[in-house]
C-alpha positions as CSV (number, residue, x, y, z in Angstrom):
1,M,-26.3,26.8,-11.0
2,G,-29.7,25.4,-11.6
3,A,-32.9,27.2,-10.6
4,E,-34.5,26.3,-7.2
5,R,-37.3,23.8,-7.5
6,T,-39.9,23.0,-4.9
7,S,-42.8,20.5,-5.1
8,R,-44.8,18.0,-3.1
9,R,-46.8,15.0,-4.2
10,G,-48.6,14.4,-0.9
11,Q,-48.8,10.7,-0.1
12,A,-47.4,9.7,-3.5
13,G,-43.8,9.8,-2.6
14,A,-40.9,12.2,-1.9
15,G,-41.4,15.9,-1.6
16,I,-38.5,18.0,-3.0
17,G,-37.4,20.6,-0.5
18,S,-34.9,22.4,-2.6
19,L,-32.5,21.9,-5.4
20,E,-29.7,24.5,-5.8
21,G,-27.2,23.4,-8.3
22,A,-25.5,20.3,-6.8
23,H,-27.6,20.2,-3.6
24,L,-30.9,18.4,-3.2
25,V,-33.0,17.8,-0.1
26,L,-35.7,15.1,-0.1
27,E,-38.5,14.7,2.4
28,F,-40.6,11.6,2.7
29,D,-44.1,11.4,4.2
30,D,-43.7,8.2,6.2
31,N,-40.9,8.0,8.7
32,R,-41.1,4.2,8.9
33,L,-40.8,3.8,5.1
34,A,-38.1,6.4,5.0
35,N,-36.0,4.3,7.5
36,A,-36.5,1.2,5.3
37,L,-35.6,3.3,2.2
38,F,-32.3,4.4,3.7
39,G,-31.5,0.9,4.9
40,E,-30.1,-0.4,8.1
41,Y,-27.3,1.8,9.2
42,G,-27.8,3.7,5.9
43,R,-26.5,0.9,3.7
44,N,-28.9,1.7,0.8
45,L,-27.7,5.3,0.8
46,A,-24.1,4.1,1.0
47,L,-24.6,1.9,-2.1
48,I,-26.2,4.9,-4.0
49,E,-23.3,7.1,-2.9
50,R,-20.7,4.6,-4.4
51,R,-22.6,4.0,-7.6
52,L,-23.7,7.6,-8.4
53,G,-20.8,9.6,-7.0
54,V,-22.9,11.7,-4.5
55,T,-22.9,12.1,-0.7
56,A,-26.2,11.4,1.1
57,D,-26.9,12.4,4.7
58,S,-30.1,11.3,6.3
59,H,-31.9,12.8,9.3
60,G,-35.3,11.4,10.2
61,N,-37.4,11.4,7.1
62,H,-35.1,13.8,5.3
63,V,-32.0,13.1,3.1
64,A,-29.6,15.7,1.8
65,I,-27.9,14.9,-1.5
66,A,-24.8,16.6,-2.8
67,G,-22.7,16.1,-5.9
68,P,-22.8,16.7,-9.6
69,Q,-26.2,18.0,-10.7
70,E,-27.0,15.1,-13.0
71,S,-26.0,12.6,-10.3
72,C,-28.2,14.4,-7.8
73,E,-31.2,14.1,-10.1
74,Q,-30.4,10.4,-10.7
75,T,-30.3,9.9,-6.9
76,R,-33.7,11.6,-6.5
77,R,-35.3,9.3,-9.1
78,V,-33.7,6.2,-7.5
79,L,-35.0,7.1,-4.1
80,D,-38.4,8.1,-5.4
81,S,-38.9,4.8,-7.3
82,L,-37.7,2.8,-4.3
83,Y,-40.1,4.6,-2.0
84,E,-43.0,3.8,-4.3
85,L,-42.0,0.1,-4.0
86,L,-42.1,0.4,-0.2
87,R,-45.5,2.0,-0.3
88,T,-46.9,-1.0,-2.2
89,G,-45.7,-3.4,0.6
90,H,-42.5,-4.5,-1.2
91,D,-39.5,-5.2,1.1
92,L,-36.4,-3.7,-0.4
93,T,-33.3,-5.8,-1.1
94,Q,-29.9,-4.8,-2.3
95,G,-30.8,-6.1,-5.7
96,D,-33.8,-3.6,-5.8
97,V,-31.4,-0.7,-5.1
98,E,-28.9,-1.9,-7.6
99,G,-31.7,-2.4,-10.2
100,A,-33.1,1.1,-9.7
101,I,-29.6,2.6,-10.1
102,R,-29.0,0.7,-13.3
103,L,-32.3,1.6,-14.8
104,V,-31.9,5.3,-13.9
105,T,-28.4,5.6,-15.4
106,A,-29.5,3.7,-18.5
107,Q,-32.6,5.8,-19.1
108,G,-30.9,9.1,-18.6
109,S,-31.5,11.5,-15.7
110,L,-32.8,14.9,-16.7
111,F,-36.5,15.3,-17.6
112,E,-38.8,18.2,-18.1
113,D,-41.4,17.1,-15.5
114,E,-41.9,14.8,-12.6
115,A,-44.0,12.2,-14.5
116,A,-41.4,11.8,-17.2
117,G,-38.7,11.2,-14.6
118,R,-40.3,8.2,-12.9
119,L,-38.9,4.8,-13.7
120,A,-41.1,2.6,-15.9
121,S,-39.5,-0.8,-15.8
122,A,-41.3,-3.8,-17.1
123,E,-42.9,-6.1,-14.6
124,I,-44.6,-9.4,-14.1
125,R,-47.5,-9.5,-11.7
126,L,-48.0,-12.8,-9.8
127,R,-50.3,-13.8,-7.0
128,K,-47.4,-14.1,-4.6
129,R,-45.4,-11.1,-5.7
130,V,-44.6,-8.5,-8.4
131,V,-41.4,-9.2,-10.3
132,R,-39.7,-6.1,-11.7
133,A,-36.8,-5.7,-14.1
134,R,-33.6,-4.7,-12.3
135,T,-31.5,-3.9,-15.3
136,P,-32.2,-2.5,-18.7
137,V,-31.5,-5.9,-20.3
138,Q,-33.9,-7.5,-17.9
139,D,-36.4,-4.9,-18.9
140,A,-35.9,-5.8,-22.6
141,Y,-36.2,-9.5,-21.7
142,I,-39.5,-9.2,-20.0
143,R,-40.9,-7.2,-22.9
144,A,-39.6,-9.9,-25.3
145,L,-41.2,-12.6,-23.2
146,K,-44.6,-10.8,-23.5
147,R,-44.2,-10.2,-27.3
148,S,-42.6,-13.3,-28.8
149,T,-43.5,-16.9,-29.2
150,L,-39.9,-18.1,-28.8
151,V,-37.2,-16.2,-26.8
152,F,-33.5,-17.1,-26.5
153,A,-31.8,-15.6,-23.5
154,T,-28.0,-15.9,-23.3
155,G,-25.4,-14.7,-20.8
156,P,-23.7,-15.4,-17.5
157,A,-25.2,-16.9,-14.3
158,G,-26.9,-14.5,-11.9
159,T,-28.5,-12.3,-14.6
160,G,-32.1,-13.6,-14.0
161,K,-32.5,-15.5,-17.2
162,T,-34.1,-18.6,-15.7
163,W,-35.9,-16.8,-12.8
164,L,-37.6,-14.4,-15.1
165,A,-38.5,-17.1,-17.6
166,V,-40.2,-19.1,-14.8
167,A,-41.9,-15.9,-13.6
168,H,-43.4,-15.3,-17.0
169,A,-44.5,-18.9,-17.2
170,V,-46.2,-18.7,-13.8
171,H,-47.9,-15.5,-14.8
172,L,-49.5,-17.1,-17.9
173,F,-50.4,-20.2,-15.9
174,E,-52.1,-18.3,-13.1
175,R,-54.1,-16.3,-15.7
176,R,-55.1,-19.6,-17.4
177,E,-53.6,-18.5,-20.7
178,V,-51.8,-21.8,-20.7
179,D,-52.7,-25.2,-19.2
180,R,-49.2,-26.4,-18.4
181,I,-45.6,-25.3,-17.5
182,I,-42.8,-27.6,-18.8
183,L,-39.3,-27.1,-17.4
184,S,-36.4,-29.0,-18.8
185,R,-32.6,-29.2,-18.7
186,P,-30.1,-31.5,-20.4
187,A,-28.7,-33.8,-17.7
188,V,-25.2,-33.7,-19.1
189,E,-23.5,-34.7,-15.9
190,A,-25.3,-38.0,-16.0
191,G,-25.0,-38.3,-19.8
192,E,-28.9,-38.4,-19.7
193,R,-28.5,-42.1,-18.7
194,L,-30.1,-41.9,-15.3
195,G,-30.9,-45.5,-14.8
196,F,-27.9,-46.1,-12.5
197,L,-29.1,-43.5,-10.0
198,P,-31.2,-44.6,-7.0
199,G,-34.9,-43.7,-6.6
200,D,-37.8,-43.0,-8.9
201,L,-37.7,-40.6,-11.9
202,R,-38.2,-37.5,-9.8
203,E,-35.5,-38.5,-7.3
204,K,-33.1,-39.2,-10.2
205,V,-33.5,-35.9,-12.0
206,D,-34.0,-33.5,-9.0
207,P,-30.3,-32.7,-8.6
208,Y,-30.1,-31.5,-12.2
209,L,-33.3,-29.5,-12.0
210,R,-33.0,-28.0,-8.6
211,P,-32.6,-24.4,-9.8
212,V,-36.0,-24.5,-11.6
213,Y,-37.6,-25.9,-8.5
214,D,-36.1,-23.1,-6.4
215,A,-37.5,-20.5,-8.9
216,L,-41.0,-22.1,-8.7
217,Y,-41.1,-22.1,-4.9
218,D,-39.9,-18.5,-4.9
219,L,-42.6,-17.3,-7.2
220,M,-45.6,-19.5,-6.2
221,E,-47.1,-20.6,-2.9
222,R,-45.6,-24.0,-1.9
223,G,-49.0,-25.7,-1.8
224,M,-49.9,-24.6,-5.3
225,V,-46.5,-25.8,-6.7
226,E,-47.0,-29.3,-5.0
227,R,-50.5,-29.6,-6.3
228,A,-49.5,-28.6,-9.9
229,L,-46.6,-31.0,-9.8
230,Q,-48.9,-33.9,-8.7
231,S,-51.5,-33.1,-11.3
232,G,-48.9,-32.7,-14.1
233,E,-49.8,-29.1,-14.8
234,I,-46.2,-28.4,-13.9
235,E,-43.8,-30.9,-15.4
236,I,-40.0,-31.0,-14.7
237,A,-38.0,-33.4,-16.8
238,P,-34.7,-34.0,-18.5
239,L,-34.5,-32.9,-22.1
240,A,-34.4,-36.5,-23.4
241,F,-38.1,-36.9,-22.2
242,M,-39.3,-34.3,-24.7
243,R,-38.7,-36.5,-27.7
244,G,-41.8,-37.4,-29.7
245,R,-44.1,-35.0,-27.9
246,T,-46.1,-32.0,-29.1
247,L,-46.5,-29.3,-26.5
248,A,-49.8,-27.4,-26.9
249,N,-51.3,-24.8,-24.5
250,A,-48.1,-24.7,-22.6
251,V,-45.0,-22.7,-21.7
252,A,-41.9,-24.8,-22.2
253,I,-38.6,-23.6,-20.7
254,L,-35.3,-25.2,-21.7
255,D,-32.6,-24.1,-19.2
256,E,-28.8,-24.7,-19.4
257,A,-29.3,-25.0,-23.2
258,Q,-25.7,-24.5,-24.0
259,N,-25.3,-28.2,-23.1
260,C,-27.7,-29.3,-25.8
261,T,-26.4,-30.8,-29.0
262,P,-27.7,-29.3,-32.3
263,M,-29.9,-32.3,-32.8
264,Q,-31.4,-32.0,-29.3
265,M,-32.0,-28.3,-29.8
266,K,-33.9,-29.0,-33.0
267,M,-35.9,-31.7,-31.3
268,F,-36.9,-29.4,-28.5
269,L,-37.8,-26.4,-30.7
270,T,-39.9,-28.6,-33.0
271,R,-42.1,-29.7,-30.1
272,L,-43.9,-26.3,-30.2
273,G,-47.6,-26.7,-30.5
274,E,-50.7,-24.5,-30.7
275,N,-51.0,-21.7,-28.2
276,S,-47.6,-22.4,-26.7
277,K,-44.5,-20.4,-25.9
278,M,-40.9,-21.5,-25.6
279,I,-38.0,-19.9,-23.6
280,V,-34.5,-21.1,-24.1
281,T,-31.8,-19.9,-21.7
282,G,-28.1,-20.7,-21.4
283,D,-24.5,-19.4,-21.0
284,P,-22.4,-20.1,-24.1
285,S,-19.2,-19.6,-22.0
286,Q,-20.1,-22.6,-19.8
287,I,-20.4,-25.5,-22.3
288,D,-19.9,-28.9,-20.7
289,L,-20.3,-31.0,-23.8
290,P,-17.4,-33.3,-24.8
291,D,-14.6,-31.7,-26.8
292,G,-15.4,-31.4,-30.5
293,Q,-19.2,-31.4,-29.8
294,S,-20.9,-28.1,-30.9
295,S,-23.5,-26.4,-28.8
296,G,-27.1,-26.4,-30.0
297,L,-27.7,-23.1,-28.3
298,V,-24.9,-21.4,-30.1
299,E,-26.0,-22.8,-33.5
300,A,-29.7,-21.9,-32.9
301,V,-29.0,-18.3,-31.9
302,D,-26.9,-17.9,-35.0
303,L,-29.3,-19.7,-37.3
304,L,-32.6,-18.2,-36.1
305,G,-31.7,-14.6,-35.4
306,D,-33.8,-13.2,-38.2
307,V,-36.8,-15.5,-38.0
308,D,-40.1,-13.6,-37.3
309,G,-41.7,-14.4,-33.9
310,I,-38.3,-15.1,-32.3
311,S,-36.5,-12.7,-30.0
312,Q,-32.9,-12.9,-28.7
313,V,-31.7,-11.2,-25.5
314,A,-28.0,-11.2,-24.6
315,F,-27.0,-10.5,-21.0
316,S,-23.5,-9.5,-19.8
317,A,-21.6,-9.2,-16.6
318,A,-23.1,-5.8,-16.1
319,D,-26.5,-7.5,-15.7
320,V,-25.6,-9.8,-12.8
321,V,-28.0,-9.1,-10.0
322,R,-26.5,-11.3,-7.4
323,H,-23.8,-10.0,-5.0
324,E,-21.9,-7.2,-6.6
325,L,-18.7,-9.3,-6.3
326,V,-20.2,-11.8,-8.7
327,A,-20.4,-9.2,-11.5
328,R,-16.7,-8.5,-11.0
329,I,-15.8,-12.2,-11.0
330,V,-17.7,-12.7,-14.3
331,A,-16.1,-9.7,-15.8
332,A,-12.6,-11.0,-14.9
333,Y,-13.3,-14.4,-16.5
334,D,-14.7,-12.6,-19.6
335,A,-11.6,-10.5,-19.9
336,R,-9.4,-13.6,-19.6
337,D,-11.4,-15.4,-22.3
338,A,-11.3,-12.4,-24.6
339,K,-7.5,-12.2,-24.2
340,R,-7.2,-15.9,-25.0
341,T,-9.3,-15.5,-28.1
342,R,-7.1,-12.6,-29.3
343,K,-4.1,-14.8,-28.9
344,G,-5.8,-17.7,-30.7
345,G,-6.1,-19.9,-27.6
346,G,-9.0,-22.2,-26.7
347,R,-11.8,-21.8,-24.2
């Protein structure tokens, strides 16, 4: 049985009422924020219960936690960190709760003092919002984006590869550390021969680049996005339009890069100019190139792994931050592919 602990941090967050072995009572200063913390009908607490193997019973601004001592301490840190988010005006989502749980379990749970036990996930501060890492790999990704000139991010859909890349680009753009954001994808579905499609260039390529538009509008005010698109400060174009250019004072993002050929990848990477950064994202398990055509992303990751100034971050199904069912779906497909590989089958 552990020693009883009592402390209060005033308006800073949760006050610990008592901790006796596997029982913990938390008290929060603001009833309204406490209700938001626990979630509608206690859904946030229910998620924590499932993930950490505890029971959590709330009453007013109190919550009683019971379970293994380590799990109780992890639960305290999760609730404490989420309460801090609420105090800064952040509206909690299921993804925030999932992210806090993942970070706590990855970082360990038992600390000598309160300050050491707080979560310190990497973040990107934008005018519209603050973007925080929700998984340990996202944390490593954000730190790599800040540190390296070129970053490769690989892994399944739903892990935040593109969204965080756009967030970092917007951060640099808003701080005027770069003049432009360039977002590109290979338009494999149209064979990059877009002339047969109706409309002007933007109307032709929009269907293939919609995910990057969605990220921009999620991270910037709509009016700012439209003005930057009109002025050319934000450019969205198929990969084929990058040929022959030098990209200076810019952040260039190549999304869905698994569908680049090796020649296209080399072409894109050699566009890097002065005071520029590049971010390359893709899922090697979702290659849509014709049979027999190798992926430029797979080759580049293998070839450039030890080059100074380049970082590589690999996501997995455990890092999926969409609906929890998506992670299980990805894991099922990964298991199937691994089984086929062992048997010598194809993809």
